[in-house]
VOSEDREN-750736 format. One record per residue (C-alpha): residue number from 0; residue in one letter; x, y, z. Coordinates in nm, 3 decimals. Each point is the difference from the previous one (the first is absolute). Last residue first. Example, Ala and Ser with C-alpha at 12.3 -4.5 7.8 and 13.67 -1.06 7.14 Angstrom:
residues 2
[1,'s',[1.367,-0.106,0.714]] [0,'a',[-0.137,-0.344,0.066]] 
//
This chain:
residues 310
[309,'r',[-0.149,2.218,-2.056]] [308,'m',[0.024,-0.319,-0.199]] [307,'l',[0.031,-0.330,0.183]] [306,'f',[0.240,-0.289,-0.060]] [305,'g',[0.200,0.253,-0.202]] [304,'l',[0.347,-0.036,0.151]] [303,'e',[-0.010,0.347,0.156]] [302,'y',[-0.351,-0.055,0.129]] [301,'v',[0.057,-0.320,0.198]] [300,'l',[0.349,0.134,0.061]] [299,'p',[-0.138,0.257,0.244]] [298,'r',[-0.087,-0.286,0.243]] [297,'m',[0.341,-0.173,0.006]] [296,'r',[0.173,0.224,0.256]] [295,'d',[-0.299,0.012,0.231]] [294,'e',[-0.040,-0.378,-0.010]] [293,'l',[0.366,-0.072,0.068]] [292,'n',[-0.006,0.233,0.299]] [291,'k',[-0.329,-0.156,0.110]] [290,'y',[0.164,-0.344,-0.007]] [289,'l',[0.284,0.125,0.216]] [288,'q',[-0.255,0.146,0.239]] [287,'r',[-0.186,-0.332,0.011]] [286,'f',[0.322,-0.179,0.092]] [285,'e',[0.076,0.244,0.279]] [284,'q',[-0.354,-0.051,0.129]] [283,'f',[0.060,-0.375,-0.008]] [282,'e',[0.320,0.043,0.197]] [281,'e',[-0.188,0.191,0.269]] [280,'q',[-0.289,-0.248,0.009]] [279,'f',[0.206,-0.316,0.006]] [278,'y',[-0.215,-0.244,0.200]] [277,'e',[-0.359,0.035,-0.121]] [276,'k',[0.042,0.201,-0.318]] [275,'w',[0.292,-0.218,-0.111]] [274,'v',[-0.181,-0.326,0.069]] [273,'l',[-0.315,0.080,-0.199]] [272,'k',[0.230,0.176,-0.247]] [271,'l',[0.131,-0.340,-0.104]] [270,'q',[-0.334,-0.122,-0.132]] [269,'a',[-0.079,0.285,-0.243]] [268,'y',[0.373,0.020,-0.072]] [267,'g',[0.004,-0.350,-0.142]] [266,'s',[0.074,-0.334,0.162]] [265,'d',[0.278,-0.183,-0.185]] [264,'w',[0.100,-0.234,0.285]] [263,'s',[-0.360,-0.100,0.068]] [262,'d',[-0.026,-0.039,0.378]] [261,'l',[-0.172,0.340,-0.005]] [260,'h',[-0.315,-0.166,-0.131]] [259,'n',[-0.226,0.270,0.156]] [258,'d',[-0.297,-0.225,0.085]] [257,'d',[0.176,-0.329,0.072]] [256,'n',[0.227,0.169,0.254]] [255,'a',[0.325,0.195,0.025]] [254,'m',[0.020,0.267,0.271]] [253,'v',[0.274,-0.156,0.216]] [252,'q',[0.197,-0.109,-0.306]] [251,'r',[-0.012,0.354,-0.132]] [250,'l',[0.136,0.107,0.338]] [249,'e',[0.323,-0.192,-0.061]] [248,'m',[0.030,0.102,-0.366]] [247,'s',[-0.059,0.371,0.055]] [246,'r',[0.356,0.125,-0.025]] [245,'e',[0.078,-0.171,-0.330]] [244,'v',[-0.327,0.094,-0.168]] [243,'l',[0.038,0.356,0.129]] [242,'e',[0.353,0.026,-0.141]] [241,'t',[-0.123,-0.124,-0.337]] [240,'a',[-0.274,0.264,0.000]] [239,'k',[0.260,0.264,0.085]] [238,'d',[0.217,-0.113,-0.291]] [237,'l',[-0.293,0.014,-0.243]] [236,'v',[-0.104,0.350,0.105]] [235,'a',[0.358,0.133,-0.007]] [234,'k',[0.058,-0.160,-0.339]] [233,'a',[-0.301,0.190,-0.137]] [232,'d',[0.140,0.324,0.145]] [231,'d',[0.342,-0.061,-0.155]] [230,'s',[-0.144,-0.068,-0.343]] [229,'l',[-0.007,-0.360,-0.119]] [228,'k',[0.234,-0.124,-0.272]] [227,'d',[0.222,-0.205,0.231]] [226,'y',[-0.309,-0.179,0.134]] [225,'i',[-0.095,-0.092,-0.357]] [224,'r',[0.286,-0.248,0.005]] [223,'e',[-0.090,-0.144,-0.346]] [222,'e',[0.170,-0.334,0.067]] [221,'g',[-0.161,-0.052,0.337]] [220,'f',[-0.028,0.242,0.292]] [219,'l',[-0.301,0.218,-0.073]] [218,'l',[-0.165,-0.202,-0.275]] [217,'k',[0.068,-0.332,0.174]] [216,'y',[-0.140,0.135,0.326]] [215,'v',[-0.307,0.126,-0.185]] [214,'h',[-0.070,-0.339,-0.158]] [213,'r',[0.026,-0.208,0.316]] [212,'d',[0.280,-0.229,0.109]] [211,'a',[-0.094,-0.367,0.011]] [210,'s',[-0.153,-0.220,0.273]] [209,'t',[0.113,-0.325,0.156]] [208,'r',[0.143,0.151,0.320]] [207,'a',[-0.210,0.315,0.010]] [206,'d',[-0.303,-0.155,0.173]] [205,'n',[0.225,-0.209,0.221]] [204,'y',[0.183,0.309,0.124]] [203,'l',[-0.329,0.184,0.057]] [202,'n',[-0.141,-0.277,0.215]] [201,'d',[0.329,-0.055,0.182]] [200,'y',[0.049,0.355,0.127]] [199,'g',[0.289,-0.064,0.237]] [198,'n',[0.107,0.363,-0.032]] [197,'e',[0.338,-0.048,-0.170]] [196,'d',[-0.146,-0.279,-0.216]] [195,'a',[-0.288,0.219,-0.115]] [194,'l',[0.238,0.283,-0.088]] [193,'e',[0.226,-0.235,-0.194]] [192,'k',[-0.297,-0.155,-0.180]] [191,'m',[-0.121,0.348,-0.096]] [190,'r',[0.343,0.079,-0.139]] [189,'d',[-0.005,-0.322,-0.201]] [188,'k',[-0.353,0.070,-0.130]] [187,'s',[0.124,0.328,-0.141]] [186,'m',[-0.162,0.336,0.075]] [185,'w',[-0.227,0.211,-0.224]] [184,'f',[-0.339,-0.172,0.017]] [183,'f',[-0.218,0.096,-0.299]] [182,'e',[-0.041,-0.362,-0.115]] [181,'n',[-0.211,-0.065,0.309]] [180,'k',[-0.094,-0.365,-0.026]] [179,'i',[-0.349,-0.128,0.079]] [178,'d',[-0.023,-0.362,0.119]] [177,'w',[-0.331,-0.159,-0.097]] [176,'m',[-0.244,-0.255,0.142]] [175,'q',[-0.271,-0.122,-0.236]] [174,'g',[-0.381,0.007,0.006]] [173,'k',[-0.030,0.310,-0.217]] [172,'y',[0.238,0.197,0.220]] [171,'e',[0.122,-0.092,0.348]] [170,'v',[0.314,0.154,0.148]] [169,'q',[0.297,-0.219,0.079]] [168,'r',[0.271,0.263,0.040]] [167,'l',[-0.022,0.368,-0.076]] [166,'s',[0.248,0.258,-0.128]] [165,'s',[-0.116,0.358,-0.048]] [164,'q',[0.000,0.289,-0.246]] [163,'n',[-0.246,0.265,0.112]] [162,'s',[0.203,0.308,-0.092]] [161,'s',[-0.294,0.240,0.040]] [160,'h',[0.151,0.191,0.293]] [159,'g',[0.327,0.004,-0.193]] [158,'f',[0.306,-0.213,0.070]] [157,'l',[0.084,-0.223,-0.296]] [156,'s',[-0.127,0.219,-0.283]] [155,'y',[0.227,0.291,0.093]] [154,'v',[0.301,-0.230,-0.025]] [153,'l',[-0.092,-0.108,-0.353]] [152,'s',[-0.093,0.356,-0.091]] [151,'d',[0.362,0.095,0.067]] [150,'f',[0.104,-0.205,-0.302]] [149,'k',[-0.255,0.160,-0.233]] [148,'y',[0.065,0.352,0.129]] [147,'q',[0.370,-0.042,-0.063]] [146,'e',[-0.068,-0.125,-0.352]] [145,'f',[-0.234,0.293,-0.072]] [144,'e',[0.231,0.281,0.113]] [143,'e',[0.160,0.075,-0.337]] [142,'h',[-0.335,-0.008,-0.177]] [141,'n',[-0.003,-0.254,-0.282]] [140,'m',[-0.274,-0.203,0.164]] [139,'n',[-0.244,0.291,-0.024]] [138,'p',[-0.290,-0.143,0.195]] [137,'v',[-0.301,-0.207,-0.116]] [136,'l',[-0.299,0.200,0.118]] [135,'y',[-0.200,0.030,0.323]] [134,'e',[-0.328,0.190,-0.026]] [133,'d',[-0.100,0.306,0.206]] [132,'k',[-0.356,-0.040,0.128]] [131,'q',[0.087,0.050,0.368]] [130,'n',[0.226,0.301,-0.063]] [129,'l',[-0.189,0.314,0.099]] [128,'w',[-0.242,-0.154,0.250]] [127,'g',[0.279,-0.178,0.182]] [126,'s',[0.168,-0.338,-0.024]] [125,'v',[0.344,-0.054,0.153]] [124,'i',[0.285,-0.085,-0.237]] [123,'l',[0.291,-0.220,0.107]] [122,'k',[-0.219,-0.314,0.010]] [121,'r',[-0.077,0.017,-0.372]] [120,'s',[0.350,0.057,-0.126]] [119,'t',[0.136,-0.268,0.232]] [118,'f',[-0.247,-0.267,-0.108]] [117,'l',[0.066,0.080,-0.367]] [116,'y',[0.374,0.007,0.065]] [115,'c',[-0.011,-0.342,0.162]] [114,'a',[-0.233,-0.152,-0.260]] [113,'e',[0.231,0.119,-0.279]] [112,'f',[0.295,-0.149,0.188]] [111,'f',[-0.169,-0.342,0.010]] [110,'n',[-0.159,-0.003,-0.346]] [109,'d',[0.174,-0.295,-0.165]] [108,'e',[0.118,-0.161,0.323]] [107,'n',[-0.356,-0.035,0.125]] [106,'v',[-0.269,0.222,0.152]] [105,'t',[-0.354,-0.110,-0.080]] [104,'f',[-0.279,0.251,-0.034]] [103,'g',[-0.245,0.221,0.183]] [102,'p',[-0.359,0.117,-0.042]] [101,'s',[-0.117,-0.280,0.230]] [100,'h',[-0.327,-0.186,0.015]] [99,'g',[-0.053,-0.355,0.116]] [98,'k',[-0.206,-0.272,-0.161]] [97,'g',[-0.135,-0.241,0.260]] [96,'k',[0.063,0.098,0.357]] [95,'s',[0.125,0.291,0.209]] [94,'g',[0.048,0.253,-0.279]] [93,'g',[0.227,0.303,0.029]] [92,'s',[0.289,-0.196,-0.140]] [91,'f',[0.372,0.042,0.048]] [90,'v',[0.200,-0.278,-0.160]] [89,'m',[0.267,-0.104,0.247]] [88,'s',[0.336,0.161,0.077]] [87,'y',[-0.169,0.340,0.006]] [86,'l',[0.067,0.361,-0.107]] [85,'g',[-0.265,0.267,0.058]] [84,'v',[-0.207,0.271,-0.168]] [83,'l',[-0.360,0.051,0.105]] [82,'l',[0.015,0.217,0.312]] [81,'q',[0.259,0.273,-0.056]] [80,'n',[0.023,0.018,-0.377]] [79,'y',[-0.369,-0.022,-0.088]] [78,'q',[-0.054,0.353,-0.133]] [77,'v',[0.343,0.044,-0.156]] [76,'n',[-0.089,-0.162,-0.331]] [75,'n',[0.041,-0.334,-0.170]] [74,'g',[-0.284,-0.197,0.156]] [73,'n',[0.046,-0.237,0.291]] [72,'c',[0.344,-0.155,0.004]] [71,'n',[0.036,-0.312,0.212]] [70,'l',[0.349,-0.114,-0.088]] [69,'y',[0.057,-0.372,0.033]] [68,'g',[0.312,-0.200,0.068]] [67,'i',[0.266,-0.222,-0.152]] [66,'f',[-0.216,-0.202,-0.246]] [65,'n',[0.181,-0.168,-0.287]] [64,'e',[-0.320,-0.002,-0.213]] [63,'g',[-0.272,0.260,0.021]] [62,'i',[-0.299,-0.008,0.231]] [61,'k',[-0.373,-0.058,-0.028]] [60,'v',[-0.199,0.074,0.315]] [59,'s',[-0.183,-0.257,0.212]] [58,'a',[-0.157,0.071,0.340]] [57,'q',[0.038,-0.237,0.296]] [56,'n',[0.161,0.241,0.245]] [55,'t',[0.347,0.016,0.150]] [54,'n',[0.092,0.212,0.300]] [53,'l',[0.340,0.128,0.114]] [52,'f',[0.082,0.273,-0.257]] [51,'s',[-0.366,0.086,-0.038]] [50,'s',[-0.301,-0.125,-0.203]] [49,'c',[0.205,-0.271,-0.161]] [48,'n',[-0.008,-0.228,-0.302]] [47,'p',[0.204,-0.318,-0.010]] [46,'y',[0.123,-0.122,-0.341]] [45,'t',[-0.179,-0.212,-0.259]] [44,'i',[0.097,0.105,-0.351]] [43,'n',[-0.290,0.088,-0.227]] [42,'k',[0.220,0.193,-0.242]] [41,'y',[0.125,0.352,-0.064]] [40,'k',[0.244,0.097,-0.275]] [39,'g',[0.320,0.195,0.059]] [38,'g',[0.122,0.223,0.283]] [37,'k',[0.102,0.275,-0.242]] [36,'k',[-0.367,0.049,-0.084]] [35,'k',[-0.084,0.082,0.363]] [34,'v',[0.273,0.262,0.022]] [33,'f',[-0.115,0.185,-0.313]] [32,'e',[-0.366,-0.027,0.101]] [31,'n',[0.074,0.157,0.339]] [30,'l',[0.206,0.280,-0.155]] [29,'a',[-0.267,0.112,-0.244]] [28,'e',[0.137,0.052,-0.349]] [27,'t',[-0.048,0.339,-0.165]] [26,'k',[-0.232,0.099,-0.282]] [25,'d',[-0.315,0.040,0.211]] [24,'t',[0.192,0.172,0.283]] [23,'n',[-0.152,0.349,-0.039]] [22,'y',[0.130,0.260,0.244]] [21,'l',[-0.150,0.226,0.264]] [20,'i',[0.249,0.257,0.133]] [19,'k',[-0.070,0.150,0.341]] [18,'e',[0.104,0.346,0.112]] [17,'g',[0.086,0.175,0.321]] [16,'v',[-0.144,0.167,0.309]] [15,'n',[-0.232,0.256,-0.158]] [14,'n',[-0.185,0.146,0.296]] [13,'i',[-0.373,0.030,0.069]] [12,'i',[-0.093,0.205,0.310]] [11,'l',[-0.290,-0.148,0.194]] [10,'d',[0.127,0.098,0.349]] [9,'e',[0.095,-0.363,0.063]] [8,'t',[0.205,-0.007,-0.320]] [7,'k',[-0.114,-0.132,-0.337]] [6,'e',[0.263,-0.165,-0.218]] [5,'l',[0.030,0.018,-0.376]] [4,'v',[0.217,-0.218,-0.222]] [3,'d',[0.036,0.157,-0.345]] [2,'y',[-0.037,-0.231,-0.299]] [1,'k',[0.237,-0.115,-0.275]] [0,'m',[-0.109,-0.227,-0.284]] 
//
Protein backbone atom coordinates (compact mmCIF):
# COMPACT_ATOMS: atom_id res chain seq x y z
CA UNK A 1 0.00 0.00 0.00
CA UNK A 2 1.17 3.52 -0.82
CA UNK A 3 1.10 6.37 1.70
CA UNK A 4 1.97 10.05 1.52
CA UNK A 5 4.91 11.24 3.63
CA UNK A 6 4.03 14.48 5.40
CA UNK A 7 6.43 16.90 7.04
CA UNK A 8 5.59 19.75 9.39
CA UNK A 9 7.64 22.92 9.07
CA UNK A 10 8.64 25.25 11.91
CA UNK A 11 5.73 27.56 11.08
CA UNK A 12 3.33 24.57 11.33
CA UNK A 13 2.74 24.17 7.61
CA UNK A 14 2.34 20.52 6.55
CA UNK A 15 3.98 19.59 3.24
CA UNK A 16 3.81 16.41 1.21
CA UNK A 17 7.46 15.44 0.77
CA UNK A 18 7.11 12.04 -0.88
CA UNK A 19 5.54 8.65 -0.58
CA UNK A 20 6.17 5.41 1.27
CA UNK A 21 5.13 1.96 0.08
CA UNK A 22 4.40 -0.67 2.74
CA UNK A 23 4.69 -4.21 1.43
CA UNK A 24 3.87 -7.68 2.70
CA UNK A 25 6.83 -10.09 2.90
CA UNK A 26 4.95 -13.14 4.23
CA UNK A 27 5.42 -15.05 0.97
CA UNK A 28 9.01 -14.03 0.35
CA UNK A 29 12.21 -15.45 1.84
CA UNK A 30 14.06 -13.39 4.42
CA UNK A 31 17.66 -12.75 3.43
CA UNK A 32 19.15 -13.64 6.82
CA UNK A 33 17.42 -17.03 6.88
CA UNK A 34 18.51 -17.75 3.30
CA UNK A 35 22.16 -17.07 4.13
CA UNK A 36 22.06 -18.98 7.40
CA UNK A 37 20.57 -22.08 5.74
CA UNK A 38 23.29 -22.10 3.10
CA UNK A 39 25.86 -22.44 5.88
CA UNK A 40 24.61 -25.92 6.81
CA UNK A 41 23.65 -27.54 10.10
CA UNK A 42 24.72 -26.26 13.51
CA UNK A 43 26.43 -28.34 16.17
CA UNK A 44 27.93 -28.00 19.64
CA UNK A 45 31.40 -27.30 18.30
CA UNK A 46 33.78 -25.64 20.75
CA UNK A 47 35.22 -22.46 19.30
CA UNK A 48 36.14 -19.19 21.05
CA UNK A 49 33.40 -16.65 21.58
CA UNK A 50 34.15 -12.94 21.68
CA UNK A 51 32.64 -9.72 22.93
CA UNK A 52 34.84 -7.63 20.58
CA UNK A 53 37.46 -8.24 17.92
CA UNK A 54 40.23 -8.47 20.58
CA UNK A 55 38.42 -9.97 23.58
CA UNK A 56 37.16 -13.49 24.16
CA UNK A 57 34.46 -14.40 26.66
CA UNK A 58 33.36 -17.72 28.12
CA UNK A 59 29.93 -17.94 26.49
CA UNK A 60 28.91 -20.85 24.25
CA UNK A 61 27.05 -20.49 20.95
CA UNK A 62 26.43 -23.29 18.45
CA UNK A 63 28.23 -22.91 15.13
CA UNK A 64 28.22 -24.59 11.76
CA UNK A 65 30.93 -26.83 10.37
CA UNK A 66 33.97 -25.58 8.38
CA UNK A 67 33.97 -22.29 10.26
CA UNK A 68 35.59 -19.29 8.49
CA UNK A 69 33.98 -16.46 10.41
CA UNK A 70 30.82 -15.25 12.06
CA UNK A 71 28.25 -12.69 10.98
CA UNK A 72 26.39 -11.04 13.82
CA UNK A 73 23.09 -10.14 12.17
CA UNK A 74 20.42 -8.81 14.49
CA UNK A 75 16.98 -8.99 12.95
CA UNK A 76 16.35 -8.77 9.22
CA UNK A 77 15.40 -5.14 8.86
CA UNK A 78 17.12 -1.77 8.61
CA UNK A 79 16.61 -0.83 12.25
CA UNK A 80 19.71 -2.57 13.63
CA UNK A 81 22.08 -2.05 10.70
CA UNK A 82 24.51 0.37 12.28
CA UNK A 83 25.05 -1.10 15.74
CA UNK A 84 24.13 -4.79 15.63
CA UNK A 85 25.59 -6.10 12.39
CA UNK A 86 29.26 -7.10 12.27
CA UNK A 87 31.73 -9.62 10.85
CA UNK A 88 34.07 -11.52 13.20
CA UNK A 89 36.79 -14.17 13.07
CA UNK A 90 35.43 -15.67 16.29
CA UNK A 91 31.86 -16.40 17.31
CA UNK A 92 30.34 -13.14 18.48
CA UNK A 93 28.33 -13.54 21.65
CA UNK A 94 26.66 -10.97 23.84
CA UNK A 95 26.97 -13.25 26.86
CA UNK A 96 29.94 -13.21 29.22
CA UNK A 97 29.53 -16.69 30.69
CA UNK A 98 27.42 -19.77 30.38
CA UNK A 99 25.08 -19.83 27.39
CA UNK A 100 25.70 -16.87 25.13
CA UNK A 101 23.26 -15.07 22.89
CA UNK A 102 23.83 -14.00 19.32
CA UNK A 103 21.39 -13.57 16.43
CA UNK A 104 24.17 -14.37 13.98
CA UNK A 105 25.47 -17.39 12.11
CA UNK A 106 28.52 -19.18 10.83
CA UNK A 107 30.27 -18.06 7.65
CA UNK A 108 31.89 -20.89 5.70
CA UNK A 109 32.73 -21.69 2.09
CA UNK A 110 29.11 -22.61 1.35
CA UNK A 111 27.67 -19.21 2.26
CA UNK A 112 30.73 -16.97 2.09
CA UNK A 113 29.65 -14.62 -0.72
CA UNK A 114 26.08 -14.60 0.56
CA UNK A 115 27.36 -13.45 3.96
CA UNK A 116 29.42 -10.73 2.29
CA UNK A 117 26.53 -9.31 0.30
CA UNK A 118 24.21 -9.56 3.28
CA UNK A 119 26.71 -7.64 5.44
CA UNK A 120 27.21 -5.10 2.66
CA UNK A 121 23.52 -4.59 1.97
CA UNK A 122 22.84 -3.95 5.62
CA UNK A 123 25.76 -1.62 6.31
CA UNK A 124 25.10 0.48 3.19
CA UNK A 125 21.68 1.58 4.44
CA UNK A 126 21.28 3.98 7.37
CA UNK A 127 18.21 3.56 9.56
CA UNK A 128 15.62 6.32 9.76
CA UNK A 129 12.00 6.58 10.81
CA UNK A 130 10.77 5.88 7.28
CA UNK A 131 12.84 2.78 6.55
CA UNK A 132 13.74 1.13 9.87
CA UNK A 133 11.16 -1.66 9.53
CA UNK A 134 11.95 -2.45 5.89
CA UNK A 135 12.81 -6.15 5.52
CA UNK A 136 15.73 -7.59 3.55
CA UNK A 137 14.82 -10.10 0.84
CA UNK A 138 16.70 -12.57 -1.34
CA UNK A 139 17.88 -10.45 -4.31
CA UNK A 140 17.33 -10.89 -8.02
CA UNK A 141 20.35 -13.03 -8.88
CA UNK A 142 19.57 -12.81 -12.58
CA UNK A 143 20.03 -9.05 -12.62
CA UNK A 144 22.88 -8.01 -14.89
CA UNK A 145 24.66 -6.19 -12.06
CA UNK A 146 24.28 -8.87 -9.39
CA UNK A 147 27.58 -10.69 -9.99
CA UNK A 148 29.54 -7.44 -9.84
CA UNK A 149 27.80 -6.49 -6.63
CA UNK A 150 28.57 -9.90 -5.15
CA UNK A 151 32.29 -9.68 -5.90
CA UNK A 152 32.59 -6.06 -4.76
CA UNK A 153 30.81 -6.99 -1.53
CA UNK A 154 33.85 -9.06 -0.62
CA UNK A 155 36.04 -5.94 -0.60
CA UNK A 156 33.37 -3.89 1.15
CA UNK A 157 33.20 -6.52 3.90
CA UNK A 158 36.91 -6.31 4.66
CA UNK A 159 37.18 -2.62 5.53
CA UNK A 160 33.97 -1.33 7.06
CA UNK A 161 33.55 0.15 10.54
CA UNK A 162 31.90 -3.14 11.56
CA UNK A 163 34.49 -5.36 9.84
CA UNK A 164 35.74 -6.88 13.10
CA UNK A 165 37.75 -9.75 11.64
CA UNK A 166 40.96 -10.22 13.62
CA UNK A 167 43.84 -12.60 14.20
CA UNK A 168 44.81 -13.48 17.76
CA UNK A 169 47.46 -15.70 19.27
CA UNK A 170 47.24 -17.74 22.47
CA UNK A 171 43.98 -16.47 23.88
CA UNK A 172 42.24 -18.40 26.65
CA UNK A 173 38.83 -19.99 26.12
CA UNK A 174 37.25 -22.77 28.15
CA UNK A 175 40.53 -23.62 29.86
CA UNK A 176 42.50 -23.95 26.62
CA UNK A 177 44.77 -21.63 24.65
CA UNK A 178 43.70 -20.86 21.08
CA UNK A 179 45.17 -19.25 17.97
CA UNK A 180 42.52 -17.39 15.96
CA UNK A 181 43.10 -17.21 12.21
CA UNK A 182 41.74 -14.40 10.07
CA UNK A 183 40.46 -16.13 6.94
CA UNK A 184 39.42 -12.72 5.58
CA UNK A 185 43.03 -11.55 5.13
CA UNK A 186 43.73 -10.61 1.51
CA UNK A 187 47.54 -10.80 1.17
CA UNK A 188 49.74 -13.88 0.84
CA UNK A 189 51.83 -15.27 3.67
CA UNK A 190 54.90 -15.14 1.38
CA UNK A 191 54.46 -11.41 0.77
CA UNK A 192 54.03 -10.84 4.50
CA UNK A 193 57.20 -12.84 5.16
CA UNK A 194 59.06 -10.67 2.64
CA UNK A 195 57.86 -7.49 4.33
CA UNK A 196 58.76 -8.84 7.76
CA UNK A 197 62.22 -9.85 6.56
CA UNK A 198 62.84 -6.44 4.98
CA UNK A 199 61.94 -4.73 8.26
CA UNK A 200 63.60 -7.12 10.70
CA UNK A 201 60.20 -8.06 12.09
CA UNK A 202 61.08 -11.50 13.45
CA UNK A 203 57.88 -12.12 15.42
CA UNK A 204 55.68 -11.61 12.39
CA UNK A 205 58.02 -13.56 10.10
CA UNK A 206 57.97 -16.55 12.43
CA UNK A 207 54.20 -16.36 12.77
CA UNK A 208 53.79 -16.57 8.99
CA UNK A 209 56.55 -19.10 8.39
CA UNK A 210 54.55 -22.27 9.08
CA UNK A 211 51.15 -20.85 8.24
CA UNK A 212 48.95 -21.16 5.13
CA UNK A 213 47.33 -18.59 2.86
CA UNK A 214 43.91 -17.46 3.98
CA UNK A 215 40.56 -18.04 2.29
CA UNK A 216 40.09 -14.52 0.92
CA UNK A 217 43.58 -14.40 -0.56
CA UNK A 218 42.92 -17.68 -2.37
CA UNK A 219 39.60 -16.36 -3.68
CA UNK A 220 41.13 -13.12 -4.92
CA UNK A 221 44.37 -14.43 -6.39
CA UNK A 222 43.95 -18.19 -6.70
CA UNK A 223 42.29 -20.18 -9.44
CA UNK A 224 39.13 -18.06 -9.53
CA UNK A 225 41.06 -14.73 -9.65
CA UNK A 226 38.17 -12.76 -8.20
CA UNK A 227 40.50 -9.74 -8.13
CA UNK A 228 40.24 -9.51 -11.93
CA UNK A 229 36.44 -9.41 -11.64
CA UNK A 230 36.32 -6.53 -9.18
CA UNK A 231 35.15 -3.08 -10.23
CA UNK A 232 37.76 -0.35 -10.54
CA UNK A 233 36.66 1.35 -7.32
CA UNK A 234 36.78 -1.93 -5.36
CA UNK A 235 40.28 -2.59 -6.72
CA UNK A 236 41.32 0.91 -5.67
CA UNK A 237 40.24 0.19 -2.07
CA UNK A 238 42.02 -3.15 -1.95
CA UNK A 239 45.20 -1.81 -3.56
CA UNK A 240 45.36 1.13 -1.13
CA UNK A 241 44.92 -1.23 1.81
CA UNK A 242 47.80 -3.35 0.51
CA UNK A 243 49.95 -0.24 0.14
CA UNK A 244 49.18 0.73 3.74
CA UNK A 245 50.10 -2.73 5.01
CA UNK A 246 53.42 -2.50 3.17
CA UNK A 247 54.23 1.03 4.31
CA UNK A 248 53.24 0.50 7.93
CA UNK A 249 55.23 -2.64 8.68
CA UNK A 250 58.03 -0.91 10.60
CA UNK A 251 55.69 1.12 12.81
CA UNK A 252 53.37 -1.85 13.23
CA UNK A 253 56.25 -3.59 14.96
CA UNK A 254 56.63 -0.60 17.27
CA UNK A 255 52.93 -0.73 18.25
CA UNK A 256 52.54 -4.51 18.53
CA UNK A 257 51.76 -5.90 21.97
CA UNK A 258 49.86 -8.71 23.68
CA UNK A 259 46.67 -6.67 23.66
CA UNK A 260 46.40 -5.77 19.95
CA UNK A 261 48.04 -8.95 18.54
CA UNK A 262 49.62 -7.04 15.65
CA UNK A 263 52.42 -9.62 15.53
CA UNK A 264 49.87 -11.90 13.84
CA UNK A 265 50.74 -11.85 10.15
CA UNK A 266 47.07 -11.98 9.10
CA UNK A 267 45.83 -9.21 11.40
CA UNK A 268 42.54 -7.79 10.17
CA UNK A 269 41.52 -4.25 9.33
CA UNK A 270 40.16 -3.68 12.84
CA UNK A 271 43.73 -4.20 14.11
CA UNK A 272 45.65 -2.62 11.25
CA UNK A 273 43.78 0.67 11.40
CA UNK A 274 45.17 1.18 14.90
CA UNK A 275 48.54 1.73 13.22
CA UNK A 276 47.23 3.56 10.17
CA UNK A 277 45.24 6.10 12.19
CA UNK A 278 48.21 6.78 14.44
CA UNK A 279 51.05 7.11 11.93
CA UNK A 280 49.51 7.42 8.46
CA UNK A 281 46.66 9.85 8.96
CA UNK A 282 46.74 11.42 5.49
CA UNK A 283 47.01 8.09 3.70
CA UNK A 284 44.30 6.65 5.92
CA UNK A 285 41.97 9.50 4.99
CA UNK A 286 42.68 8.78 1.32
CA UNK A 287 41.81 5.16 1.96
CA UNK A 288 38.55 6.06 3.69
CA UNK A 289 37.60 8.32 0.77
CA UNK A 290 38.17 5.47 -1.67
CA UNK A 291 35.98 3.28 0.50
CA UNK A 292 33.28 5.97 0.57
CA UNK A 293 33.40 6.17 -3.22
CA UNK A 294 32.76 2.44 -3.40
CA UNK A 295 30.03 2.74 -0.79
CA UNK A 296 28.22 5.56 -2.57
CA UNK A 297 28.32 3.73 -5.88
CA UNK A 298 26.99 0.47 -4.41
CA UNK A 299 24.23 1.92 -2.21
CA UNK A 300 21.52 2.34 -4.90
CA UNK A 301 22.05 -1.29 -5.93
CA UNK A 302 20.59 -2.47 -2.64
CA UNK A 303 17.23 -1.40 -4.08
CA UNK A 304 17.90 -2.09 -7.74
CA UNK A 305 18.85 -5.70 -7.01
CA UNK A 306 15.87 -6.23 -4.72
CA UNK A 307 17.55 -6.61 -1.32
CA UNK A 308 15.10 -3.93 -0.20
CA UNK A 309 11.92 -2.70 -1.85
CA UNK A 310 11.34 1.00 -2.21
